[in-house]
N, CA and C atoms as an extended XYZ file, in Angstrom:
387
Properties=species:S:1:pos:R:3:atomname:S:1:resname:S:1:resid:I:1 pbc="F F F"
N        -2.313      -24.041        5.378 N   MET     1
C        -2.737      -22.806        6.018 CA  MET     1
C        -1.557      -21.836        6.075 C   MET     1
N        -1.803      -20.604        5.676 N   ALA     2
C        -0.752      -19.596        5.648 CA  ALA     2
C        -0.432      -19.122        7.057 C   ALA     2
N         0.815      -18.704        7.235 N   LYS     3
C         1.190      -18.184        8.548 CA  LYS     3
C         0.518      -16.838        8.777 C   LYS     3
N         0.271      -16.539       10.029 N   LYS     4
C        -0.368      -15.272       10.388 CA  LYS     4
C         0.619      -14.129       10.161 C   LYS     4
N         0.153      -13.079        9.518 N   LYS     5
C         0.997      -11.930        9.206 CA  LYS     5
C         1.032      -10.957       10.371 C   LYS     5
N         2.188      -10.320       10.551 N   THR     6
C         2.275       -9.222       11.508 CA  THR     6
C         1.611       -8.002       10.873 C   THR     6
N         1.347       -6.989       11.667 N   LYS     7
C         0.739       -5.766       11.145 CA  LYS     7
C         1.640       -5.124       10.084 C   LYS     7
N         2.946       -5.145       10.317 N   GLU     8
C         3.889       -4.579        9.354 CA  GLU     8
C         3.885       -5.380        8.042 C   GLU     8
N         3.882       -6.704        8.146 N   GLU     9
C         3.830       -7.546        6.946 CA  GLU     9
C         2.524       -7.316        6.190 C   GLU     9
N         1.430       -7.219        6.923 N   ALA    10
C         0.126       -7.006        6.301 CA  ALA    10
C         0.079       -5.648        5.600 C   ALA    10
N         0.669       -4.612        6.222 N   PHE    11
C         0.724       -3.294        5.569 CA  PHE    11
C         1.518       -3.402        4.272 C   PHE    11
N         2.691       -4.030        4.333 N   ASN    12
C         3.516       -4.174        3.135 CA  ASN    12
C         2.775       -4.932        2.040 C   ASN    12
N         2.025       -5.955        2.428 N   ASP    13
C         1.311       -6.771        1.449 CA  ASP    13
C         0.113       -6.039        0.851 C   ASP    13
N        -0.598       -5.244        1.641 N   ILE    14
C        -1.726       -4.498        1.089 CA  ILE    14
C        -1.204       -3.331        0.252 C   ILE    14
N        -0.071       -2.790        0.632 N   TYR    15
C         0.611       -1.745       -0.146 CA  TYR    15
C         1.001       -2.309       -1.514 C   TYR    15
N         1.588       -3.491       -1.528 N   TYR    16
C         1.957       -4.149       -2.783 CA  TYR    16
C         0.706       -4.413       -3.628 C   TYR    16
N        -0.342       -4.910       -2.998 N   THR    17
C        -1.578       -5.236       -3.708 CA  THR    17
C        -2.171       -3.993       -4.355 C   THR    17
N        -2.274       -2.915       -3.602 N   ALA    18
C        -2.833       -1.662       -4.130 CA  ALA    18
C        -1.945       -1.096       -5.239 C   ALA    18
N        -0.629       -1.187       -5.062 N   THR    19
C         0.304       -0.689       -6.070 CA  THR    19
C         0.189       -1.499       -7.356 C   THR    19
N         0.064       -2.814       -7.231 N   LEU    20
C        -0.076       -3.661       -8.411 CA  LEU    20
C        -1.363       -3.326       -9.161 C   LEU    20
N        -2.458       -3.148       -8.441 N   LEU    21
C        -3.721       -2.794       -9.084 CA  LEU    21
C        -3.612       -1.443       -9.791 C   LEU    21
N        -2.955       -0.476       -9.145 N   ALA    22
C        -2.755        0.843       -9.760 CA  ALA    22
C        -1.854        0.728      -10.985 C   ALA    22
N        -0.853       -0.117      -10.907 N   SER    23
C         0.070       -0.312      -12.021 CA  SER    23
C        -0.644       -0.938      -13.225 C   SER    23
N        -1.484       -1.932      -12.970 N   ILE    24
C        -2.255       -2.550      -14.056 CA  ILE    24
C        -3.191       -1.511      -14.671 C   ILE    24
N        -3.819       -0.703      -13.824 N   ALA    25
C        -4.730        0.330      -14.317 CA  ALA    25
C        -3.983        1.316      -15.216 C   ALA    25
N        -2.818        1.752      -14.784 N   ARG    26
C        -2.022        2.681      -15.590 CA  ARG    26
C        -1.614        2.052      -16.916 C   ARG    26
N        -1.163        0.818      -16.841 N   ARG    27
C        -0.661        0.111      -18.020 CA  ARG    27
C        -1.761       -0.070      -19.071 C   ARG    27
N        -3.007       -0.249      -18.616 N   THR    28
C        -4.108       -0.557      -19.535 CA  THR    28
C        -5.070        0.613      -19.747 C   THR    28
N        -4.778        1.756      -19.144 N   ASN    29
C        -5.641        2.944      -19.237 CA  ASN    29
C        -7.030        2.705      -18.669 C   ASN    29
N        -7.140        1.832      -17.694 N   ASN    30
C        -8.391        1.589      -16.981 CA  ASN    30
C        -8.349        2.313      -15.643 C   ASN    30
N        -9.476        2.345      -14.945 N   THR    31
C        -9.466        2.863      -13.577 CA  THR    31
C        -9.095        1.718      -12.636 C   THR    31
N        -8.672        2.064      -11.445 N   ILE    32
C        -8.355        1.031      -10.453 CA  ILE    32
C        -9.623        0.242      -10.117 C   ILE    32
N       -10.768        0.908      -10.112 N   ALA    33
C       -12.040        0.215       -9.848 CA  ALA    33
C       -12.311       -0.831      -10.928 C   ALA    33
N       -12.055       -0.481      -12.196 N   ASP    34
C       -12.252       -1.446      -13.283 CA  ASP    34
C       -11.369       -2.670      -13.098 C   ASP    34
N       -10.125       -2.445      -12.725 N   ILE    35
C        -9.173       -3.543      -12.528 CA  ILE    35
C        -9.611       -4.403      -11.347 C   ILE    35
N        -9.994       -3.767      -10.259 N   THR    36
C       -10.437       -4.493       -9.062 CA  THR    36
C       -11.650       -5.352       -9.388 C   THR    36
N       -12.579       -4.792      -10.125 N   GLU    37
C       -13.781       -5.532      -10.509 CA  GLU    37
C       -13.424       -6.716      -11.414 C   GLU    37
N       -12.517       -6.517      -12.349 N   ALA    38
C       -12.122       -7.589      -13.276 CA  ALA    38
C       -11.413       -8.730      -12.551 C   ALA    38
N       -10.575       -8.387      -11.585 N   ILE    39
C        -9.807       -9.401      -10.856 CA  ILE    39
C       -10.681      -10.099       -9.823 C   ILE    39
N       -11.591       -9.358       -9.222 N   GLY    40
C       -12.517       -9.943       -8.258 CA  GLY    40
C       -11.894      -10.205       -6.898 C   GLY    40
N       -12.744      -10.607       -5.987 N   GLU    41
C       -12.315      -10.810       -4.605 CA  GLU    41
C       -11.270      -11.917       -4.483 C   GLU    41
N       -11.455      -13.018       -5.199 N   ASP    42
C       -10.470      -14.102       -5.130 CA  ASP    42
C        -9.109      -13.640       -5.639 C   ASP    42
N        -9.118      -12.875       -6.735 N   GLY    43
C        -7.864      -12.367       -7.283 CA  GLY    43
C        -7.158      -11.427       -6.327 C   GLY    43
N        -7.912      -10.511       -5.723 N   VAL    44
C        -7.327       -9.575       -4.756 CA  VAL    44
C        -6.783      -10.340       -3.549 C   VAL    44
N        -7.545      -11.319       -3.073 N   ASN    45
C        -7.069      -12.143       -1.953 CA  ASN    45
C        -5.776      -12.876       -2.304 C   ASN    45
N        -5.698      -13.412       -3.526 N   ASP    46
C        -4.487      -14.113       -3.954 CA  ASP    46
C        -3.284      -13.177       -4.035 C   ASP    46
N        -3.492      -11.978       -4.585 N   ILE    47
C        -2.394      -11.013       -4.662 CA  ILE    47
C        -1.890      -10.701       -3.260 C   ILE    47
N        -2.820      -10.434       -2.343 N   PHE    48
C        -2.461      -10.128       -0.954 CA  PHE    48
C        -1.738      -11.305       -0.304 C   PHE    48
N        -2.262      -12.505       -0.508 N   GLU    49
C        -1.693      -13.704        0.120 CA  GLU    49
C        -0.256      -13.960       -0.330 C   GLU    49
N         0.026      -13.747       -1.610 N   TYR    50
C         1.349      -14.066       -2.151 CA  TYR    50
C         2.220      -12.839       -2.381 C   TYR    50
N         1.811      -11.709       -1.849 N   ALA    51
C         2.572      -10.471       -2.031 CA  ALA    51
C         3.990      -10.586       -1.493 C   ALA    51
N         4.158      -11.299       -0.377 N   ASP    52
C         5.495      -11.405        0.217 CA  ASP    52
C         6.459      -12.161       -0.696 C   ASP    52
N         5.939      -12.977       -1.584 N   VAL    53
C         6.772      -13.710       -2.545 CA  VAL    53
C         6.910      -12.908       -3.838 C   VAL    53
N         5.792      -12.400       -4.334 N   ASN    54
C         5.786      -11.718       -5.630 CA  ASN    54
C         6.435      -10.347       -5.632 C   ASN    54
N         6.592       -9.736       -4.448 N   HIS    55
C         7.159       -8.383       -4.431 CA  HIS    55
C         8.584       -8.335       -4.966 C   HIS    55
N         9.270       -9.482       -5.000 N   CYS    56
C        10.643       -9.494       -5.500 CA  CYS    56
C        10.695       -9.545       -7.033 C   CYS    56
N         9.554       -9.783       -7.674 N   LEU    57
C         9.487       -9.793       -9.140 CA  LEU    57
C         9.303       -8.364       -9.642 C   LEU    57
N         9.756       -8.073      -10.858 N   PRO    58
C         9.552       -6.732      -11.418 CA  PRO    58
C         8.055       -6.418      -11.529 C   PRO    58
N         7.657       -5.249      -11.068 N   MET    59
C         6.249       -4.848      -11.075 CA  MET    59
C         5.679       -4.885      -12.492 C   MET    59
N         6.443       -4.429      -13.480 N   ASP    60
C         5.958       -4.447      -14.858 CA  ASP    60
C         5.635       -5.860      -15.315 C   ASP    60
N         6.481       -6.807      -14.949 N   GLN    61
C         6.262       -8.206      -15.334 CA  GLN    61
C         4.985       -8.746      -14.704 C   GLN    61
N         4.809       -8.517      -13.407 N   VAL    62
C         3.631       -9.025      -12.706 CA  VAL    62
C         2.367       -8.348      -13.239 C   VAL    62
N         2.427       -7.029      -13.463 N   ALA    63
C         1.262       -6.300      -13.982 CA  ALA    63
C         0.862       -6.832      -15.355 C   ALA    63
N         1.842       -7.078      -16.211 N   THR    64
C         1.564       -7.610      -17.543 CA  THR    64
C         0.948       -9.003      -17.451 C   THR    64
N         1.513       -9.857      -16.602 N   GLU    65
C         0.989      -11.220      -16.435 CA  GLU    65
C        -0.429      -11.214      -15.880 C   GLU    65
N        -0.690      -10.338      -14.904 N   MET    66
C        -2.023      -10.270      -14.304 CA  MET    66
C        -3.038       -9.766      -15.326 C   MET    66
N        -2.672       -8.758      -16.103 N   ALA    67
C        -3.577       -8.234      -17.126 CA  ALA    67
C        -3.917       -9.335      -18.129 C   ALA    67
N        -2.924      -10.119      -18.509 N   ARG    68
C        -3.147      -11.222      -19.440 CA  ARG    68
C        -4.016      -12.308      -18.805 C   ARG    68
N        -3.696      -12.667      -17.552 N   GLN    69
C        -4.430      -13.728      -16.851 CA  GLN    69
C        -5.917      -13.407      -16.722 C   GLN    69
N        -6.232      -12.142      -16.460 N   PHE    70
C        -7.622      -11.753      -16.243 CA  PHE    70
C        -8.262      -11.099      -17.478 C   PHE    70
N        -7.595      -11.244      -18.631 N   ASN    71
C        -8.113      -10.711      -19.900 CA  ASN    71
C        -8.480       -9.234      -19.814 C   ASN    71
N        -7.621       -8.458      -19.199 N   ILE    72
C        -7.845       -7.019      -19.073 CA  ILE    72
C        -7.259       -6.357      -20.315 C   ILE    72
N        -8.103       -5.677      -21.046 N   THR    73
C        -7.662       -5.064      -22.293 CA  THR    73
C        -7.366       -3.586      -22.108 C   THR    73
N        -6.563       -3.073      -23.003 N   ASN    74
C        -6.256       -1.648      -22.989 CA  ASN    74
C        -7.474       -0.865      -23.449 C   ASN    74
N        -7.701        0.242      -22.801 N   VAL    75
C        -8.787        1.133      -23.156 CA  VAL    75
C        -8.167        2.322      -23.869 C   VAL    75
N        -8.775        2.740      -24.937 N   SER    76
C        -8.279        3.896      -25.668 CA  SER    76
C        -8.826        5.155      -25.001 C   SER    76
N        -7.940        5.959      -24.485 N   VAL    77
C        -8.339        7.158      -23.763 CA  VAL    77
C        -7.531        8.340      -24.274 C   VAL    77
N        -8.191        9.458      -24.388 N   VAL    78
C        -7.488       10.687      -24.717 CA  VAL    78
C        -7.373       11.470      -23.420 C   VAL    78
N        -6.148       11.588      -22.950 N   LEU    79
C        -5.910       12.297      -21.695 CA  LEU    79
C        -5.685       13.775      -21.976 C   LEU    79
N        -6.248       14.640      -21.133 N   PRO    80
C        -6.022       16.074      -21.342 CA  PRO    80
C        -4.560       16.405      -21.057 C   PRO    80
N        -4.057       17.367      -21.790 N   SER    81
C        -2.676       17.766      -21.522 CA  SER    81
C        -2.664       18.694      -20.311 C   SER    81
N        -1.605       18.603      -19.563 N   ILE    82
C        -1.456       19.435      -18.372 CA  ILE    82
C        -0.354       20.449      -18.656 C   ILE    82
N        -0.767       21.698      -18.754 N   ASP    83
C         0.188       22.749      -19.082 CA  ASP    83
C         0.827       23.368      -17.846 C   ASP    83
N         0.329       23.017      -16.685 N   GLU    84
C         0.850       23.568      -15.453 CA  GLU    84
C         2.181       22.899      -15.106 C   GLU    84
N         3.269       23.645      -15.019 N   PRO    85
C         4.571       23.028      -14.721 CA  PRO    85
C         4.671       22.486      -13.296 C   PRO    85
N         3.857       22.982      -12.378 N   ASP    86
C         3.941       22.550      -10.984 CA  ASP    86
C         3.029       21.362      -10.670 C   ASP    86
N         2.284       20.898      -11.640 N   VAL    87
C         1.365       19.789      -11.429 CA  VAL    87
C         2.110       18.484      -11.665 C   VAL    87
N         2.043       17.609      -10.681 N   SER    88
C         2.655       16.299      -10.874 CA  SER    88
C         1.588       15.228      -10.657 C   SER    88
N         1.668       14.191      -11.449 N   ILE    89
C         0.719       13.095      -11.355 CA  ILE    89
C         1.380       12.000      -10.539 C   ILE    89
N         0.728       11.535       -9.472 N   PRO    90
C         1.351       10.507       -8.643 CA  PRO    90
C         1.520        9.201       -9.400 C   PRO    90
N         2.603        8.498       -9.093 N   GLY    91
C         2.854        7.205       -9.700 CA  GLY    91
C         2.061        6.113       -8.996 C   GLY    91
N         2.106        4.919       -9.562 N   ALA    92
C         1.375        3.780       -9.000 CA  ALA    92
C         1.824        3.488       -7.573 C   ALA    92
N         3.116        3.655       -7.295 N   THR    93
C         3.631        3.393       -5.950 CA  THR    93
C         3.065        4.384       -4.937 C   THR    93
N         3.006        5.644       -5.313 N   GLN    94
C         2.433        6.656       -4.412 CA  GLN    94
C         0.946        6.401       -4.181 C   GLN    94
N         0.256        6.038       -5.230 N   ILE    95
C        -1.170        5.737       -5.110 CA  ILE    95
C        -1.367        4.523       -4.204 C   ILE    95
N        -0.576        3.472       -4.437 N   GLY    96
C        -0.669        2.266       -3.617 CA  GLY    96
C        -0.413        2.536       -2.148 C   GLY    96
N         0.595        3.361       -1.861 N   ARG    97
C         0.920        3.686       -0.465 CA  ARG    97
C        -0.230        4.444        0.191 C   ARG    97
N        -0.797        5.399       -0.524 N   SER    98
C        -1.905        6.188        0.037 CA  SER    98
C        -3.118        5.314        0.325 C   SER    98
N        -3.448        4.441       -0.613 N   ILE    99
C        -4.597        3.567       -0.421 CA  ILE    99
C        -4.333        2.578        0.711 C   ILE    99
N        -3.112        2.045        0.798 N   ALA   100
C        -2.763        1.117        1.884 CA  ALA   100
C        -2.916        1.797        3.245 C   ALA   100
N        -2.512        3.045        3.329 N   ARG   101
C        -2.660        3.778        4.598 CA  ARG   101
C        -4.133        3.923        4.976 C   ARG   101
N        -4.974        4.168        3.997 N   ILE   102
C        -6.409        4.278        4.274 CA  ILE   102
C        -6.951        2.950        4.774 C   ILE   102
N        -6.541        1.853        4.128 N   VAL   103
C        -6.987        0.516        4.550 CA  VAL   103
C        -6.624        0.278        6.005 C   VAL   103
N        -5.373        0.550        6.353 N   VAL   104
C        -4.881        0.297        7.719 CA  VAL   104
C        -5.587        1.193        8.733 C   VAL   104
N        -5.862        2.435        8.347 N   GLU   105
C        -6.560        3.355        9.251 CA  GLU   105
C        -8.016        2.941        9.479 C   GLU   105
N        -8.645        2.385        8.464 N   GLU   106
C       -10.072        2.089        8.550 CA  GLU   106
C       -10.396        0.660        8.971 C   GLU   106
N        -9.414       -0.249        8.904 N   GLU   107
C        -9.677       -1.652        9.230 CA  GLU   107
C        -8.651       -2.167       10.239 C   GLU   107
N        -9.116       -2.599       11.394 N   ALA   108
C        -8.224       -3.098       12.440 CA  ALA   108
C        -7.831       -4.559       12.235 C   ALA   108
N        -8.707       -5.332       11.604 N   ASP   109
C        -8.481       -6.766       11.429 CA  ASP   109
C        -7.652       -7.013       10.160 C   ASP   109
N        -6.424       -7.471       10.331 N   ILE   110
C        -5.500       -7.712        9.220 CA  ILE   110
C        -6.106       -8.633        8.169 C   ILE   110
N        -6.826       -9.636        8.596 N   GLU   111
C        -7.400      -10.603        7.651 CA  GLU   111
C        -8.485       -9.988        6.775 C   GLU   111
N        -8.987       -8.826        7.168 N   LYS   112
C       -10.017       -8.153        6.379 CA  LYS   112
C        -9.441       -7.058        5.477 C   LYS   112
N        -8.120       -6.905        5.462 N   TYR   113
C        -7.495       -5.881        4.625 CA  TYR   113
C        -7.887       -6.017        3.143 C   TYR   113
N        -7.828       -7.215        2.553 N   PRO   114
C        -8.188       -7.304        1.129 CA  PRO   114
C        -9.637       -6.872        0.852 C   PRO   114
N       -10.560       -7.257        1.719 N   ARG   115
C       -11.960       -6.864        1.535 CA  ARG   115
C       -12.105       -5.351        1.672 C   ARG   115
N       -11.417       -4.769        2.650 N   LYS   116
C       -11.474       -3.312        2.844 CA  LYS   116
C       -10.893       -2.594        1.636 C   LYS   116
N        -9.791       -3.121        1.103 N   LEU   117
C        -9.188       -2.545       -0.095 CA  LEU   117
C       -10.199       -2.541       -1.237 C   LEU   117
N       -10.870       -3.651       -1.421 N   MET   118
C       -11.879       -3.727       -2.480 CA  MET   118
C       -13.008       -2.726       -2.250 C   MET   118
N       -13.471       -2.632       -1.014 N   ASP   119
C       -14.541       -1.691       -0.696 CA  ASP   119
C       -14.133       -0.261       -1.062 C   ASP   119
N       -12.901        0.088       -0.728 N   ILE   120
C       -12.405        1.442       -1.028 CA  ILE   120
C       -12.295        1.637       -2.531 C   ILE   120
N       -11.711        0.691       -3.218 N   LEU   121
C       -11.476        0.849       -4.653 CA  LEU   121
C       -12.758        0.811       -5.471 C   LEU   121
N       -13.752        0.082       -5.003 N   LEU   122
C       -15.014       -0.009       -5.749 CA  LEU   122
C       -16.037        1.041       -5.337 C   LEU   122
N       -15.698        1.842       -4.331 N   SER   123
C       -16.642        2.842       -3.834 CA  SER   123
C       -16.820        4.022       -4.774 C   SER   123
N       -15.913        4.169       -5.718 N   GLY   124
C       -15.973        5.327       -6.605 CA  GLY   124
C       -15.190        6.499       -6.072 C   GLY   124
N       -14.756        6.419       -4.830 N   ASN   125
C       -13.999        7.506       -4.232 CA  ASN   125
C       -12.491        7.351       -4.402 C   ASN   125
N       -12.043        6.164       -4.756 N   ALA   126
C       -10.608        5.899       -4.837 CA  ALA   126
C        -9.918        6.780       -5.861 C   ALA   126
N       -10.579        7.063       -6.955 N   GLU   127
C        -9.969        7.869       -7.998 CA  GLU   127
C        -9.827        9.328       -7.535 C   GLU   127
N       -10.590        9.708       -6.523 N   ARG   128
C       -10.553       11.099       -6.047 CA  ARG   128
C        -9.776       11.244       -4.748 C   ARG   128
N        -9.431       10.147       -4.073 N   ARG   129
C        -8.772       10.250       -2.774 CA  ARG   129
C        -7.348       10.680       -2.916 C   ARG   129
């Protein structure tokens, strides 16, 4: 049985989980919803459970291993060019932090953070939040 996480530890772990999912999505040109669906609830729970250990590994390494483990393939996408010099696209870390904050704001029970994360990411609103 895993030790009970503090609220701060749980935030860090859901932040890591959301960032990893965003990183895999970026790496494979998929949406975060596609990645969440491919990994499934058990996969998301495992990422959350072992985040305190895996966070010390390079994100690129973990994202590559997870994509391979869950047979997530690259999608061929043509992205529109952005000619606006003031437009910046948030990185996976910024996306992960924003989604983690939403999880914490909407769910009081730490043990339900992974399920709440999935609900948010699969709702179709995550790509627009």
